[in-house]
C-alpha positions as CSV (number, residue, x, y, z in Angstrom):
1,X,-28.3,-43.3,2.7
2,X,-24.7,-44.8,2.7
3,X,-21.8,-42.7,1.4
4,X,-17.9,-43.5,0.4
5,X,-16.6,-40.0,0.5
6,X,-13.2,-39.6,-1.0
7,X,-11.1,-36.8,-0.4
8,X,-7.3,-36.1,-0.4
9,X,-7.7,-33.5,1.8
10,X,-9.2,-33.8,5.3
11,X,-7.8,-32.8,9.0
12,X,-5.7,-32.8,10.4
13,X,-4.5,-31.1,7.3
14,X,-5.7,-27.6,7.7
15,X,-6.9,-24.7,5.1
16,X,-10.1,-24.3,3.3
17,X,-10.0,-27.6,1.4
18,X,-9.8,-29.9,4.6
19,X,-12.4,-27.7,6.4
20,X,-15.0,-27.5,3.4
21,X,-15.2,-31.8,3.5
22,X,-15.1,-31.4,7.6
23,X,-18.2,-29.6,7.4
24,X,-19.7,-31.3,4.4
25,X,-18.9,-34.8,6.3
26,X,-20.3,-33.5,9.6
27,X,-23.8,-31.9,8.3
28,X,-24.5,-34.8,5.8
29,X,-23.9,-37.2,8.9
30,X,-26.1,-35.0,11.1
31,X,-29.0,-35.2,8.4
32,X,-28.7,-38.9,8.1
33,X,-26.2,-40.0,5.9
34,X,-23.5,-42.9,7.0
35,X,-20.3,-41.5,5.6
36,X,-17.0,-43.7,5.4
37,X,-14.4,-41.5,4.6
38,X,-11.1,-42.5,2.2
39,X,-8.4,-39.9,2.9
40,X,-4.3,-39.9,2.5
41,X,-2.2,-40.8,4.9
42,X,0.5,-38.4,6.8
43,X,2.1,-36.2,4.4
44,X,4.3,-32.7,4.3
45,X,1.7,-29.7,4.2
46,X,2.2,-26.2,4.9
47,X,0.2,-26.7,8.2
48,X,-2.2,-28.7,10.6
49,X,-5.1,-28.1,12.5
50,X,-5.4,-31.1,14.8
51,X,-8.4,-29.1,16.7
52,X,-10.6,-30.1,13.8
53,X,-10.1,-33.8,14.2
54,X,-12.9,-34.1,16.7
55,X,-15.4,-32.6,14.6
56,X,-15.5,-34.9,12.3
57,X,-18.7,-36.9,12.5
58,X,-17.8,-39.8,9.6
59,X,-18.9,-43.2,10.7
60,X,-15.3,-44.7,9.7
61,X,-12.0,-42.5,8.1
62,X,-9.8,-44.7,6.5
63,X,-6.3,-43.1,5.8
64,X,-4.8,-44.1,2.4
65,X,-0.9,-44.3,2.3
66,X,0.4,-42.5,-1.0
67,X,3.7,-42.3,-3.1
68,X,3.0,-38.7,-4.2
69,X,5.7,-36.3,-3.6
70,X,4.6,-34.4,-0.6
71,X,4.3,-38.0,1.0
72,X,7.4,-38.8,0.1
73,X,8.9,-35.9,1.2
74,X,7.5,-36.3,4.9
75,X,8.5,-40.0,4.8
76,X,12.0,-39.8,3.9
77,X,12.8,-37.0,6.5
78,X,13.3,-36.3,9.9
79,X,10.4,-37.7,12.2
80,X,8.8,-34.6,13.1
81,X,8.9,-33.2,9.5
82,X,10.9,-30.1,10.2
83,X,13.5,-31.1,7.7
84,X,10.9,-31.4,4.9
85,X,9.1,-28.4,5.7
86,X,12.2,-26.4,5.4
87,X,12.9,-28.1,1.9
88,X,9.4,-27.1,0.6
89,X,9.4,-23.6,2.0
90,X,13.1,-22.9,0.5
91,X,12.1,-24.6,-3.1
92,X,11.4,-21.9,-5.2
93,X,7.9,-22.1,-6.9
94,X,9.4,-22.7,-10.3
95,X,10.8,-25.8,-9.1
96,X,7.6,-26.9,-7.8
97,X,5.7,-26.3,-11.1
98,X,7.9,-28.2,-12.7
99,X,7.6,-31.2,-10.5
100,X,3.7,-30.8,-10.8
101,X,4.0,-30.8,-14.5
102,X,5.8,-34.0,-14.6
103,X,2.5,-36.0,-14.0
104,X,0.0,-37.1,-16.7
105,X,-3.2,-35.3,-14.3
106,X,-1.6,-33.9,-11.2
107,X,1.0,-34.4,-8.6
108,X,-1.3,-36.3,-6.3
109,X,-1.9,-39.4,-8.9
110,X,0.9,-41.7,-7.1
111,X,-2.3,-41.9,-4.5
112,X,-4.6,-43.9,-7.1
113,X,-3.1,-47.2,-6.8
114,X,-3.7,-47.5,-2.8
115,X,-7.0,-45.6,-3.1
116,X,-8.8,-47.6,-5.8
117,X,-7.4,-51.1,-4.0
118,X,-8.6,-49.6,-0.6
119,X,-12.1,-48.2,-2.4
120,X,-12.5,-51.6,-4.3
121,X,-12.5,-53.7,-0.9
122,X,-15.3,-51.2,0.5
123,X,-17.5,-51.4,-2.5
124,X,-17.1,-55.0,-2.9
125,X,-17.6,-55.7,1.1
126,X,-20.5,-53.1,1.6
127,X,-23.6,-51.8,-0.3
128,X,-22.9,-48.1,-0.8
129,X,-25.4,-45.7,-2.3
130,X,-23.2,-43.3,-4.3
131,X,-19.5,-42.7,-4.5
132,X,-19.1,-38.5,-3.6
133,X,-15.4,-37.4,-4.8
134,X,-14.0,-34.0,-3.5
135,X,-11.8,-32.4,-6.4
136,X,-8.9,-31.2,-6.7
137,X,-7.0,-33.4,-6.8
138,X,-8.6,-34.3,-9.9
139,X,-6.8,-37.7,-10.2
140,X,-9.1,-38.8,-7.3
141,X,-12.1,-38.7,-9.5
142,X,-10.6,-41.4,-12.2
143,X,-10.8,-44.0,-9.0
144,X,-14.7,-43.1,-8.4
145,X,-15.3,-43.0,-11.9
146,X,-13.8,-46.5,-12.7
147,X,-15.1,-47.8,-9.8
148,X,-18.5,-46.3,-10.1
149,X,-19.1,-47.8,-13.9
150,X,-18.0,-51.3,-12.2
151,X,-20.0,-51.8,-9.2
152,X,-22.8,-49.7,-10.7
153,X,-22.9,-46.7,-8.1
154,X,-24.1,-43.0,-8.6
155,X,-21.1,-41.0,-8.8
156,X,-21.1,-37.2,-7.5
157,X,-18.3,-34.7,-8.1
158,X,-17.4,-32.0,-5.9
159,X,-15.7,-29.0,-7.5
160,X,-13.8,-27.0,-5.0
161,X,-12.0,-25.3,-7.8
162,X,-11.2,-25.5,-11.6
163,X,-9.6,-28.8,-13.4
164,X,-8.4,-28.0,-17.1
165,X,-10.6,-24.7,-17.0
166,X,-7.9,-22.6,-14.8
167,X,-6.7,-20.0,-16.7
168,X,-4.2,-18.4,-14.7
169,X,-1.9,-21.0,-13.7
170,X,-0.8,-23.5,-16.1
171,X,-0.4,-26.8,-14.5
172,X,-0.7,-28.9,-17.7
173,X,2.6,-27.7,-19.3
174,X,1.8,-28.7,-22.7
175,X,-0.8,-28.7,-25.0
176,X,-0.9,-32.5,-25.7
177,X,-1.6,-32.9,-21.8
178,X,-4.3,-30.4,-21.7
179,X,-6.2,-31.8,-24.3
180,X,-6.1,-35.3,-22.9
181,X,-7.2,-34.0,-19.2
182,X,-9.8,-31.7,-21.2
183,X,-11.0,-35.2,-23.0
184,X,-11.1,-37.0,-19.4
185,X,-12.5,-34.2,-17.7
186,X,-15.6,-34.0,-20.5
187,X,-16.1,-38.0,-20.2
188,X,-16.2,-38.0,-16.7
189,X,-18.9,-35.0,-16.2
190,X,-21.0,-36.2,-18.8
191,X,-21.2,-39.5,-16.9
192,X,-21.5,-38.1,-13.4
193,X,-25.0,-38.7,-11.4
194,X,-24.5,-35.0,-9.8
195,X,-22.0,-32.5,-9.8
196,X,-21.3,-29.9,-6.8
197,X,-19.5,-26.8,-7.1
198,X,-17.9,-24.3,-5.0
199,X,-19.2,-21.2,-6.9
200,X,-21.9,-19.9,-9.5
201,X,-19.3,-19.4,-11.8
202,X,-17.4,-22.6,-11.8
203,X,-20.4,-24.5,-12.1
204,X,-21.5,-22.0,-15.6
205,X,-18.3,-22.5,-17.0
206,X,-19.0,-26.3,-16.6
207,X,-22.1,-26.3,-18.0
208,X,-20.7,-23.9,-21.2
209,X,-17.7,-25.8,-21.9
210,X,-19.1,-29.6,-21.3
211,X,-22.3,-30.2,-20.7
212,X,-25.4,-27.8,-20.8
213,X,-27.4,-30.8,-19.1
214,X,-25.6,-30.0,-15.4
215,X,-28.0,-27.7,-14.9
216,X,-30.4,-30.2,-14.0
217,X,-27.8,-32.4,-11.9
218,X,-25.8,-29.9,-9.7
219,X,-25.8,-27.9,-6.8
220,X,-23.9,-24.5,-6.0
221,X,-22.3,-25.5,-2.5
222,X,-20.5,-22.4,-1.2
223,X,-17.8,-22.6,1.6
224,X,-19.7,-20.4,3.4
225,X,-19.7,-19.8,7.0
226,X,-20.4,-22.0,10.0
227,X,-22.7,-20.4,12.5
228,X,-21.3,-22.6,15.2
229,X,-17.6,-20.9,15.0
230,X,-19.1,-17.8,16.0
231,X,-21.0,-19.1,18.8
232,X,-19.2,-18.1,22.1
233,X,-16.3,-17.1,20.1
234,X,-14.3,-14.5,22.7
235,X,-14.4,-11.2,21.3
236,X,-11.4,-9.0,20.7
237,X,-10.7,-5.3,19.5
238,X,-7.9,-3.6,17.3
239,X,-4.4,-2.2,18.9
240,X,-5.5,1.5,19.1
241,X,-1.7,2.5,18.4
242,X,-1.7,1.1,15.0
243,X,-4.2,0.7,12.0
244,X,-3.3,-3.1,11.2
245,X,-4.4,-4.6,8.1
246,X,-4.4,-8.5,8.4
247,X,-4.1,-11.6,5.6
248,X,-4.9,-15.2,6.6
249,X,-3.7,-17.7,4.4
250,X,-0.9,-18.6,2.2
251,X,0.2,-16.8,-1.1
252,X,0.7,-18.9,-4.1
253,X,0.5,-18.9,-8.3
254,X,0.1,-15.1,-9.2
255,X,-1.4,-13.8,-6.0
256,X,0.8,-11.2,-4.6
257,X,1.0,-8.2,-2.2
258,X,3.8,-6.3,-4.2
259,X,1.3,-3.7,-4.9
260,X,0.0,-3.0,-1.5
261,X,3.3,-2.8,-0.1
262,X,4.1,-0.2,-3.0
263,X,1.0,1.6,-1.8
264,X,1.6,1.3,1.9
265,X,5.4,3.2,1.4
266,X,3.9,5.9,-0.5
267,X,1.1,6.8,2.0
268,X,3.9,6.6,4.7
269,X,6.3,9.1,2.7
270,X,3.2,11.3,2.6
271,X,2.3,10.4,6.4
272,X,-1.5,10.0,5.3
273,X,-2.2,7.6,8.1
274,X,-3.0,9.4,11.8
275,X,-1.5,6.0,13.1
276,X,1.4,4.0,11.8
277,X,0.2,1.2,9.2
278,X,1.3,-2.1,9.7
279,X,0.6,-5.5,8.2
280,X,0.4,-9.1,9.8
281,X,0.3,-12.2,7.7
282,X,-0.6,-15.2,9.3
283,X,0.3,-18.1,7.5
284,X,3.3,-20.2,6.2
285,X,4.8,-18.3,3.0
286,X,7.1,-19.7,0.3
287,X,10.2,-18.5,-1.1
288,X,8.9,-15.7,-3.3
289,X,6.6,-14.3,-0.8
290,X,9.4,-14.1,1.4
291,X,11.7,-12.2,-0.8
292,X,8.7,-9.8,-1.7
293,X,8.6,-8.7,1.6
294,X,12.4,-8.2,2.1
295,X,12.6,-6.1,-1.2
296,X,9.8,-3.9,0.2
297,X,10.5,-0.6,1.7
298,X,8.2,-1.5,4.5
299,X,9.9,-4.8,5.8
300,X,9.8,-3.1,9.2
301,X,5.8,-2.9,9.2
302,X,4.8,-6.5,8.3
303,X,4.9,-9.2,10.9
304,X,5.0,-12.9,10.2
305,X,2.6,-15.3,12.3
306,X,2.6,-18.9,12.2
307,X,-0.8,-20.6,11.1
308,X,-3.3,-20.9,13.9
309,X,-6.0,-23.3,14.1
310,X,-9.5,-22.1,12.7
311,X,-10.7,-21.1,15.8
312,X,-7.8,-19.0,16.8
313,X,-7.7,-17.6,13.5
314,X,-11.4,-16.5,14.0
315,X,-10.3,-14.7,17.2
316,X,-7.1,-12.9,15.6
317,X,-9.0,-11.7,12.9
318,X,-11.0,-9.4,15.2
319,X,-7.6,-7.6,16.2
320,X,-7.5,-5.9,13.0
321,X,-8.8,-2.6,11.4
322,X,-9.3,-4.3,8.2
323,X,-8.7,-7.7,6.6
324,X,-7.0,-8.4,3.3
325,X,-8.7,-10.4,0.5
326,X,-6.8,-10.9,-2.6
327,X,-7.7,-12.4,-6.3
328,X,-5.4,-11.8,-9.0
329,X,-7.1,-10.2,-12.0
330,X,-6.4,-13.4,-14.2
331,X,-8.3,-15.8,-12.0
332,X,-11.4,-17.1,-13.9
333,X,-14.3,-15.1,-12.7
334,X,-15.7,-18.0,-10.3
335,X,-12.8,-17.7,-8.0
336,X,-14.2,-17.1,-4.6
337,X,-12.0,-17.4,-1.6
338,X,-13.3,-19.3,1.6
339,X,-11.7,-16.6,4.1
340,X,-14.5,-14.2,2.4
341,X,-17.3,-15.6,4.3
342,X,-15.5,-15.4,7.5
343,X,-14.4,-11.9,7.2
344,X,-18.1,-11.1,6.0
345,X,-19.6,-13.1,9.1
346,X,-17.5,-11.3,11.6
347,X,-18.4,-8.0,10.0
348,X,-15.0,-6.6,9.8
349,X,-13.8,-4.4,7.5
350,X,-12.5,-5.8,4.0
351,X,-9.6,-4.5,1.8
352,X,-10.7,-6.2,-1.1
353,X,-7.9,-6.5,-3.6
354,X,-10.1,-8.4,-6.3
355,X,-11.3,-7.8,-10.1
356,X,-14.2,-5.9,-10.2
357,X,-15.9,-8.1,-12.8
358,X,-15.3,-11.2,-10.2
359,X,-18.0,-13.5,-8.3
360,X,-15.8,-12.2,-5.1
361,X,-16.5,-8.7,-5.9
362,X,-20.5,-9.2,-6.5
363,X,-20.5,-10.9,-3.1
364,X,-18.8,-8.4,-1.3
365,X,-21.1,-5.4,-2.9
366,X,-24.4,-7.7,-1.8
367,X,-22.8,-7.6,1.7
368,X,-22.4,-3.7,1.8
369,X,-18.2,-4.0,1.3
370,X,-16.9,-1.3,-0.6
371,X,-13.1,-1.4,-0.5
372,X,-12.2,-2.7,-3.5
373,X,-9.1,-2.3,-5.8
374,X,-7.2,-4.7,-8.3
375,X,-4.6,-6.6,-6.4
376,X,-1.9,-5.6,-9.3
377,X,-2.6,-2.1,-9.4
378,X,-0.4,0.1,-6.6
379,X,-2.1,3.5,-7.4
380,X,-5.7,1.7,-7.3
381,X,-4.8,0.3,-3.9
382,X,-3.3,3.6,-2.5
383,X,-6.6,5.2,-3.7
384,X,-9.0,3.0,-1.9
385,X,-6.5,2.9,1.2
386,X,-6.8,6.8,1.4
387,X,-10.3,6.7,1.6
388,X,-10.4,3.6,4.2
389,X,-7.9,5.9,6.4
390,X,-10.4,8.6,6.1
391,X,-13.6,6.6,7.0
392,X,-11.8,4.9,9.8
393,X,-14.4,1.9,9.4
394,X,-15.4,-0.1,12.2
395,X,-16.8,-3.5,12.5
396,X,-20.4,-3.9,11.9
397,X,-23.1,-6.3,12.4
398,X,-23.0,-9.0,9.2
399,X,-25.4,-8.7,6.9
400,X,-28.4,-10.8,6.5
401,X,-27.4,-11.6,2.9
402,X,-25.1,-14.2,4.6
403,X,-28.0,-16.4,5.8
404,X,-28.0,-17.9,2.6
405,X,-24.4,-19.2,2.8
406,X,-24.6,-20.9,6.2
407,X,-23.2,-24.0,6.0
408,X,-25.3,-26.3,7.7
409,X,-28.6,-25.0,5.8
410,X,-26.5,-25.3,2.7
411,X,-25.5,-29.1,3.1
412,X,-29.2,-29.7,4.5
413,X,-30.4,-28.4,0.9
414,X,-27.6,-30.9,-0.6
415,X,-28.8,-33.7,1.3
416,X,-32.0,-33.6,0.1
417,X,-30.9,-33.5,-3.4
418,X,-28.7,-36.4,-2.8
419,X,-32.1,-38.5,-1.3
420,X,-33.6,-37.6,-4.6
421,X,-30.8,-39.1,-6.5
422,X,-30.6,-42.2,-4.9
423,X,-34.1,-42.6,-5.0
424,X,-34.4,-42.3,-9.2
């Protein structure tokens, strides 16, 4: 099986999108696929993880230059990218949203001319069985769709997130643009040979809104966990002098820790905890997140730690009494962050600030996690923290329910589906 795999996000870019693609390419290759990967060249990004690059098993990696805003920001700044990083961090989210809304589909579409040209040459010079496009950005799928039709290749679309069905963050900015994107999404989905989605909820909504027939040509590939990442992982323990809550990753759109800060301030006033509560934030944070910290009444309890490599992050997670998971209540039901699988695999106590009817809450409950509150409710968070502090939960052996979410096993199943697809 020969695959032309298109993904804007791939190592050395860090984060869940890059990790999902890295693992998919790795295990598809182990199953026997020969993959040529088309990804973006150097851009300005929140963090990079060079340690992941060596894990790629793609037969070839072709880095395609782009003229999108993040590429231009890096290109016209200092060589080390420090000035562009500072500009990006200090820019308010409303300005970033304004820039994103200037584009027809998304702010990565200026990658398309070079991507299209490179993919065209690949398809002309070599015999690929399929084009596999990892989305977002969803503009990438335009190249795959047009070239798939021209060369008669099967098109597989991997939905890591929502396109036009994203209900809690208005990236479109206008009804006309939303209507155009909805038209494109419907047309492309109905002509796609196969659709992969990161959650059951995403797939259910795609079937309901666009094409009920997706049920017969789709597969849910959860981000899951990779058992290899935990073999030989050094162990660590929380500091006995503190009750440590840790969060790993970015804060964006409507996700916020403001209510958590308020709840901890209230508990601190009442001297509820036997040990001082502290919060560790591992990541690169925007202007709004930093302002929330500065305006909180517990600024002295919050420590910001620069992003770690994936392996280092797994090690650092073990130094916590509990790990924070957040999903805003206005998110679609199928929203499911990749961190939850890593938290559960480590067997760590989780403070889950997620909607109770969300797919994440169902997964947590399935695996025995019980400390769940609404992200926006300081009162609800305060109540669940009181219970957590009283219980003083410890790290446990991970749930057997996680076996079905292991990445190698899932990608192996996907490989068999794709083999069937090309035999049709």
